[in-house]
N, C-alpha and C positions, 0 to 999 in steps of 0.2 A: 550516384546508384543505378549500373543498368540494369533495364530491361525489354528482355526479347520481345516479350508479346506482343506487341505496338508492331514491332518488326515482321514478326511473323503471320499477324492478321494482312498485313500489306503483301508481303509477300504472296500470298492464297489469292488474292483480289484479280489480280491481272489473268491468270492462268484459267482461271474459274470464267472468265468472261468468255474464252474459245472453248468451254465446256472439258478442261484437262482438271486436274488433279494433282497435287504433292501427296506424293507414297509416303505419308508420317503421320507419328502418331496423335500431333497435335491437330492432324485435319479429322481424326474421327469421328463417326458418330455421338460418341458418347464420351469425348475428350469433355474437361473441363475443368477451367483453371480460376483456381481460389485468388482472392489478395494474401493467400498468408503463401501459399504455393509460388505465387510472382515472388512474392520476397524474401523465401527462402530458397529460389534456383534462380535467379534475376530472368524468370519467366518463362525460366528450359526444361522447365517440370511441368505436366497435369496427372490429373486425374483422368484412371476408366471408368467414371461411374455405372451403375447396374440399375436398372430401374427399380426405383422404390425402396433401395438402400443407399445407405448413407454413404458417404465418403469414405474409402479407407486406404490408408497409409500404405497398405501391401497392393494398393491398384496405382500408386504412382511411379509414374514410366518418363521416360525423356522424350521432350517434345518432337526431336530433331530425328528420333530412332525411325526405325522403318516399321509400316503399318500394312499388312493386306488390302487389296486392292479392295475387298469385299467390304471392308471395316470404313473407308475413307470414301465420306460423301460431299457435296456443295454445301458453300456457309451454313447458307437459307435453312437446309435439314436438318445439321449439325444443330443452330440456335434452337428450333424448335423440339427435337428433343431435349437437349437440358433445359428449357424453360419449361416442358412438360415435369422432368426431371425433378425441377424446382419447387414449380407449382405440386405436386405430389404430397410436398413435404407441411403445406399449408391446410392445417386444419380450422 
């Protein structure tokens, strides 16, 4: 089985060291890759999540599809957003 998610994470790391961003959906602040999404799309699909709401099948996008600059952030900021999003469901 091929899984591109790990390769995308590595691809992101080097440009970010130079404060450069790759403008694709996977690197948006609110991009989330679940284990099921990884299996179903070989790591080439991700959810665009909304704060306080569960994942929605309607918001699955191609990881390598183009993303607006305003939506793409450094990995550390995206990780913070996703961790807060996940924590919002802990009761």
